[in-house]
N, C-alpha and C positions, 0 to 999 in steps of 0.2 A: 683178799678181803680188804675193804677200805678202812682207813683209820677212823676211830671214833671222832664225832664232831668236836668234842672238847680238845682232843689232841691236835686237830686241824687248826682250831682257833689259836691254841698256844703256839703252834709252829708259825702261823701267820703273824702273830704279835711279835714273836722272837725275830722274825725276818725284818719287820719294820723297825724294831729296836736296833738291830745290827746296821741297817741302812742309815738311820739317824745318827748313830754313834760314828759311823764312817764319815758322814758329812761334817760333824763337829770336829773330828780330828783333822780333816782336810782344811777346815777353816783355821785351826790352830797352826797348821803347817804352812799355809800360804799367806797369811796376813799378819801384820805387825801389831795392830791395835784393834782387835775385834771386840764387839759389844754384843750383849744379849738383851733384847727387850723383855722386861718382866713387869707384869701388872699385878700378879697375884691371882690371875685367872687360871683355869684348868690347863689350857694349852701351854702357856708360858711356864707354869709350874712343872708340867711334864718335861719341857725342854731343860729346865734346871736339873731335874733328877736324871735325865739322860746325860747331861754334861758331867754331873758328878760321877756317874758310872763310867763315862768315857775316859776320865782322867784320874780316877782313883789310883793311888791314895793321895795324890796332890789336889790342891784346890783348882777348879776349872779356871783356865787363863782368860776369862771373859769378865769385863765389867758389866754388871746388870744396870740397865737404864729403864727408868719408869718416867714417861711423860704423864704427869699427874694433872688432870683437868681441874682439880679442886671440887669435883662433883662425884668423887668415888665413894663407894660404900665404906663406912668406917671399919666394918668387919674384914674387908679385903685388905685395907691398908695395914691393919694389925697383923693379919696373916702374912702379908709381904715382909713386914719388919721382923717378925718372929723367924721366918724361914731364913732370911739373910743372916741373922744373928746365929741361928742354930748351926749353919754350915760354914760360917766364917767367910761370907762372900762380900764383894765390893758392890755398893749400890750408889748410883748417881740419879738423883731425882731432878727432873726439869719440870718446874711448876708453871702451868699455863698462866696462873694468876700473876706471876712475875712479868710475863710478857704483856699482859693486859695493863699492869700498873705503869709500865713505861711506854704504853701506846704502840707497841710493836704489833699487837693484834687487837681487834675490837670485839666486844661481846656481840652476839647475834640477837636479832629481835626475838627469835624463837627460843632463846636460852640454851640451845645446844652448844656444847663445848667440844664434842668429839672432832668436828671439823677444824677447830682451832689448834689442834695438836701438831699440825704440819710444820709451822714456822718454828716452834720450840724444838721439835725433833731435828730439823735440818740445822738449826743453829747449834744444837748440842753436838751433832755429828761433826760439824765443821770445827767447833770450839775445842772439842776433845780429840780431834784428828782421828776419829774412828774410820778405818778403811773397810771394815765389814761389819754389818749389823744383822744379827740373827733374830728371826721372829717366828711366831707360831702359826703363821698363815697356812691354810690347807686348801687344796683345790676344790674340795666339796662344799666349801662355805658359801661361795659367791662367784658369779660369772667372771669377773675380772681376775680374781685370784686363781681361777682355773687356767689362766693364760701364762702364769708365772712359771719360770724355770726354778730349779732348786737354787742355782746361783743367778741372780738377776741384777744386771748392771744399772747404776744410776749415774746420770751425767753430773757435771760440776755444780749444777743448780739443784741436784737431788731429784730430778725429774725421771720418770719411767716412760720408756717408749716400748709398747708391746711388740713393735716390729723389729726391735733391736735385741732380739732374744738369741742366745747362743745354743747351738746344738749340744745335747748332753747324751753321750753314748757310753755304754759299758762303765757307768759310774765314774766317768771322768769329768771333773768340774773345772771350768776355766775361770780363775779368779783375777786374770789380768785386767788392769784398769789404769787409766791415765791419772796424772796428778790432779787432785781435786775431785775425782770421781770416787765412788764407793760401791760396794756390792751388798745387796740384800740377800740373805741366805735363809732358806726355808727347809729345815731338816725333816719336818713332819708333813711336808707338802702332799705326800701320797697317802696320808692317813685320813680316815673318816672320823666323824664325831663318835661313832660306835667303837672304832679302833682305839680312840683316846680313852674312852671309859673302860674298855677291856684292859688296856694297859694299866690304868689307875687301879683296877681290881687286881691285876696280875702282880703288880709291884707294891700294893697296899700303900698308895700315895695319899697323904692327907691333903684336903682341900678346904677352902672357906665353907662354912656351914650354909651360906646362901644357896649353894648348889643342891641342897637337900630340902625336901618338903618341910615347910614350917608355916605357922600362922603369922600373918602380917597384915598390917593396914595398907590398903592399896586403893587406887582410884583408876577408873577406866578412861583411856584417851587413845583415839585412833586405833581402836581394837586391841589395845595392850593394857595390862595391869601395871601401873607405875607406882613407885613408892614416894610418899612425900619426903621432901628434903630441902636443903639449901638451894637447890636448883629450881624450886617453885612447884606449886600444886598442892592440893587440888584447886582448880579454878572454881568460881562460884557455881557453875553448872555441873560440877563433877562431885559425885557422892563418895565419901570415904567409907569403905567397908572393910571387913576382915575376911580374908580368904586363905585357904591352904594352898600355898604356892611354892615354887622353887625357881631358880634362875638357871637357864641353859648356858648363858654367857654373862659375864660380869664386866661391865665397863662404866662409862659415864652414866650416872643415875638419871640424868635428864632424858635419856633416849633408850635405856635398857629396860625392857619389860620382863615381868615375871610371867610364868605359865602356871595354870592351875594343875596341881599334881599331888599325888599321894606317895610318890617315890621318895622315901627317906633313907634309902641305902643305895650303894653302888649297884647291887644286883637289880634293885627295882628300877633304877635309872636306865640300866642296860635294856631291860625288858620294854621300858617306855620308848626308848629311842628306836628299837627294832620295829615298833608299830607306827612311828612318825613318818610323815611324808614331807616335812619341812625341815630345812637346816636350822641350826640355832639362830643364825643371823636373820634368816627369813621370818622366823617366828617371833623374834623379840628385840630387833634393833630398828628404831625409828629413823636413825640417820641414813640407813640404806633404802628408805622408802621415799626420800626426797625426789628422786628421779630414777629411771630405769638404769642410767649409767652413773649414778651418784658415786659409787665406790671407785669406778674406773677413773672418773674425773679427778677425784681426790688423790688417787695413786699416781696419776700423771704429774700432779703438783708436788709429790714428794711424800704423801701419806703412806703408812705401811699397809 
């Protein structure tokens, strides 16, 4: 007799959790100055909780790093700070505005700041001498992310070469790198969006309220519902309306769209994702629509 569906789901989630914890412990064992990218979004929040479980009862040996575009949702920044304080973690914030102020990067005509994160990220990695940087990228999100290994080498300029990928067999991860190089690490690379939400339900993980259905003033642009904010909008030809929406991903407010939804619980979101045919980035990230290879181009330059 086959196991009940709920038991199979729990077993699958437990296996993914064990794999991610193994990767995090490998990072702690192989690298001297590891960091974990943390934005307050669901994937990086799951990573933080995995790290806490991996190293309990001590504090995870990772500095949290947030590249803050200045266009983040206030609710997410508040959640980020509360989580860091609750668990006694170290947080380093690299504000894109600081790089703009000293002319290291320039504002884009379209107002998007997500593409401006690369230089602050690479400068922070070099300045803080991080030799491993952990992120919440998953292979199901986007084509170029599907090419990543769990341990992904970056050259001394922070650049990614998809052809320079290392074989990973039997859970053996190669963290060797030359001086000036670093390794990007993706512990939940094999997870799907549905896996992430099932894990959130399984471990009762708190998230920013933006992820759950709520009434919000939004305007339509390029097929997405965007929220007014310091990043601009609505334009003269864009009507501001109130809709019941939620966010599948939370990033820069200038390019992160909401989706119409009635899912105001984790269980409701899981049911909604089961019926969806679009990944969260495909459904709600304008920066990925710039070109077919937009994400890969940015990753080659050093973007996460």
